[in-house]
N, C-alpha and C positions, 0 to 999 in steps of 0.2 A: 040508481037511477039510469039512465040513458046518458055513454058519454059527449059528451060540448063533441058540439057543432066544429068537426077538425078549419083553422082559418086557411084561405085558399092563395094565392097568392106568397112574391118574395117575406123573409123573414125578417121584420125590420134588423134596420138596424145597431150592431151590439156600439150604443158608448164609448169612446173611452174615453181618460183622467189625459189629460195635458202628459205628465210624461211617458204614458202610454202611445201618445203620440209623434212624440221627440224620438223616443226609441225603434217606432215606425219608419221613421224619416231616415233614418243610421241605416237599417240597412239598403239604399236606397242610395248609387254612388252619386248623384250630382248632388245632396242633399250628406253629405258625413263629413263630419268635421276629425273624424277615429276611424284609419282605417288601421285596425286591427286582422291585424293577417290571420288572428285565432279565429274569430268568428267564422259559423260555415257560412261564408253569402255565397253565392252560384252569382251574385247578380256583380256580388266584387272581384274575386276570383274573373270571372269574363272580361268587368274591365281592364284590371292589371293587364291582365293577356296582352291586352291590343299594345302593352307600350313595348311590345318585344315579339309582333309582326312586322317581317317585312325587312328587307335587305339590311345588314351592318349600320350602313352610311343613315337607312330609316331609321332603324332604335333613334343612332343620338344623333340624328336628328329632332326625334322626339322627345326625350334627352334635355336635348337645346333649349327650343320652345322652350318647355317647362322653367329648365334657370331664366332665361330671359322678360317671363314672366315673376316670376321670382326679383329677379333684378328692377324689375319694376317697383315689384313695391316695398323695395328697399330692403327684402327679407334676406344679406349677403347670408347665412348659416347655409338654407336651403338653397338658394342660386348656387352658391359653388359645389355642394354636392350632387345639383344633377350638374353639371358639366363635366365633377369630378366622375359620374360612372354613364354618359355619351366620351371619352379620349377612353375609359375603357372597354368601353364597346366596342371604338372602333381596331381597340389593341386587337381583340380574341375575336372566337373566328364568326366564320359569319355564321347567326342566329335561326336560316328560317332557308330552306330549299333553293337555287341556284333556278332564279329562269334560265328562261330558251332566250335566246339574245340576239338580234339582229348584230351584224358586222357594227363595231365603234361602239354596241350600246359599254359593253363591262370597260370601257375608256374613261368613257360619259361617268362615271357611278366610281371610278376612282377618280377623276380631280370635283364629284361633289362630295368624296368621306375626304379629298385632301380642304378643302374651303371649311366644309363642318368641325375640323378639326381644325383648326385657322381658331375656326370663332370662338371655340369652347377653350383655344388654351387665353388670347387676349383678354374674352369676358371672367375665365376663371382670375384669372390679372387681376381685372375688377376688383372681383367681387375679393382675392386677398390685399388689394388696397386701403378700400374699403373698411377693414375688416384688422389696418394695423399694419395686419407681416409681412412687411416693405420688406423683406429677403425672398420669401416664397413668392410675392409679386412679380421680382427683379427674375425669380425665375421662368417664371410662365413669360413671359416678356420674350425670354433668352429663346421660351422654341417655337411662341411667334417668332419671332426674327429669323429663326432658322428655317426655320418653313417658306415666309417670306419677310424680307429686306425692310420694306415699302408700307409694312403695318403700321400708321402712324400711332393709331390708338399707341399698341406695342410701347411707343418709343415716347412717346405721354404718357402712359403710363409708369415707365422704367423709370424717367427722368423724376415725375413724381414723390415715389418711393426712394430715388438714390439722395431727392434734394430732405426728406424725413429723418432720413440714417445720416442726413449732414454729408455723407457723401457733394462735396460740389464740384469736385472734378468729373466722374463719375455721369451727375443730373446734369451738367451743362451739356459732356460729349452727348450722351443720347436725345437730350430739347438739341441740338446743333444736328443731329446725322434723319434727326426728327422731319428741321427745320429744312435740309436738302433735298427729303425727299415733299415734303410741301410747302412752300414757303410765305404763302401765305395761311399755309394757321391761327387765325389766334388763338385758338389754345397755348398752343405751345408756346407763340410771342408773350403772352400774359406769365407763363410757367419758367420764360427764358427772365424777364424783367425783373422774376422772385430767385430767383437762383443766384442776380447778378447783384441782389439785393443783403439776400445771405449770406452772399461771396467779399462781400464792401464790412458789411458787420465783423464778419473772422476777422477780418484780415486789418479794421479798425482794434478788435477785441487782443491780436494776440501782438498787433504795435505796443497797445497801451502796457497786457504781462513785462512785452519785451525790457519796457523802458521799470517797467516799476521791479522788474528784479537788475535791471544796469545801477539805478538808483540803490535798491539797495548793497549792493553789489558791492557801491562807491562805501555804503555810508561803514559798512561792518569793515572796510579799510580802513577808514579813516580810525574809526573807534581804536583797530588795536594800533594803529598809528602812533596815538593819544595814550597810550595805555601800554606801549614800546618805549615810547619817549620820558615818563610818566617814575619808570624803571616797578611799574608794577608785576610782580609775580601774580600770571594765574594757573586757574587747573580745571577739569573738567571730571564729574562723577557720574557713575552709570543710572546714576537716579536723579536726573536733578530737579529741586521742588518747579510747580507750575507756580510761576509768580505775576502770570497775566498782562497787567501793563506797565509792574515793577523791571526796565529793564536799561541797562546802561543809554547814557547817548553823550548828547555833545548840543551846544547851544546852537551852535551854527553845524550841524549832521555831517558836511563835507571841511572842516576844515578840525581836525585834529588839535588846531592853537585855544581854540575855543572851552566854555568853563565843563568839566565833564561830572555829571550826574551817576553815581552809582546808587544799585538798588542795598538796605543794610539791613537781617536780620539782628535784632537788638534780642539778648539772652539771656534770664532770669533764672538762673540755676538752681539757685537751694530754692526758688515755689514755683519753677518748671511752669516759665509764664513767655512765655513772649510778643514783639510789638513788632513793624515791618515798618521800615522808614524805605519808600517806595524814588523814593530821588533824595539826595543826601547829591548837594552840591560843595565839589571838592573845595572848594572858598568858606565853605561852612564849621564850626567845629561840631563837635559830640556836643557841647554846652546849648547850641542851639536849638536842638532835637530834644534834652533833656527835659527840657528849662517844661515843656511843651505836654510830655509824657510822662513826667514825675509833677506833683505825687501821682500813683499806681491807687486804681480804683480796690485792688485786692490786700491793699500792706496797710493789712488792721493795725498789724502792731509797729508801725511807722518805725520800720525800719526801711525804706528807701529815699532819702530827702538828698539833694541835690551835692550837703556837703558830706553828706555818711556817707559815699557810695564807693566804689574805685569800678575802675571800665579798667577790660584783658582785652585782648584781640590773639588770632590764634597766627603763627610763625609758617611758614612753610616746613622750619624743621619737626611739627609738633607740638615745639612748646608758645610758652603766648607772652605778650611784652604791655606792658603795663600804654595806657593811653592819656595823655591830655587831655582834662572836659572841653578847656580852650583853643589848645588850636586847628587851626586848622588842615581838614580832613590831609589836604596835598602834603600837608608837611610831612603826615602820619606816612600818609605812602612815600617820599620820599626815598625814607631809611630803604627798602627796600625788606623791609622783614612780616610786613601782611598783605597778607596772600589775598588773591581774588575767586574764590571756587562760585563756580557754576553762574559766572557774573553775577558774585553776591557777595560783599561785605559781613564780619558775625563779627559782633563784639556780643563780650555776658560782661553782665553786670550785680554787683556784690558786696551786701554793707561792709563797711570797711572790718568791722569789726570780728570778721565771721570772715575774711580776704584769704588768712592765711593757713585757715582749718581746708578749706576752696582748691585750693593750690595745689596742697600737697594731696588731697583724693583725686585732682582734675588730671596727677601728674601719673597716680596711682591707676585710675580707670580710665585714660584715655591718652596716656604716654604711647604717643607710637599709634595714636588715630587718630584719624582726622575729622571734623566737621562733616 
């Protein structure tokens, strides 16, 4: 059989899948979403080379424009990177052969470089400000102002960074210097108001803190005086308990002669149990509080009743003193034999029938050891 008649004309286009179409587009710089340097793509290499053609100022300007585009899109990390590349280019050697220039053109090129460098410093400061890198923002503003002390944007961004860091005097100074350059600048005027408002708030908070500390100091002094006049020995240990809101207090906080309230730790040593009386007024007796503590829920043998217990309180000499249940606390404390440890009183409750044995053991095991 004879060969079929050959088809004359162009070969029909090959049908591509969606993935294949996207892959082809990725080879065209205009449509690229991932410029992978490892891809062998002459078009891309030529596109990249454009960024590095020309004088140092021209290359830096190219990076600066890319940074501006990223900044307009609020892509702060990318924008910062482009400005950084522009600044690095300006500090480096010329990237292309110097052209034959007419007289005066070299000076014009130098002026252009300074303008690009100033713009890159102040724009990178904006990126740092938006990224909340406030110290870096200030550093870039300082570089800008070294080049041009009249750069209002640098003063504004430096003042904003200082305000964010709560460096109010520095923020106010930067804002004032910017207004010296442009007294009608609305952004600086608004920022000046924010700085003043923050200053007023900090002053108010500081005044309240000082007032609170002075009040606390006076209350502490009143309690110290109250303990001294009542002849109550006090002692601090290296590991005071966390009593939270159980504190020594006066009925009238600044009056040492007003009724004193003291926390008291009730211990049941033979049962390894405790109770805490957070506020034991000096006019109250032990019986006033024991009446709601006893009977205790864990006393299955009913050994702890108001009539069958004795109460002992430690003395500064590591001894014990028997405390009368009906005596007001102020009379017990007036003897000077009951010690206040870490701003708390201690009282041991034991069944009377077992008191002698417990006291003997206490002297052997606790003698010389304080609670």
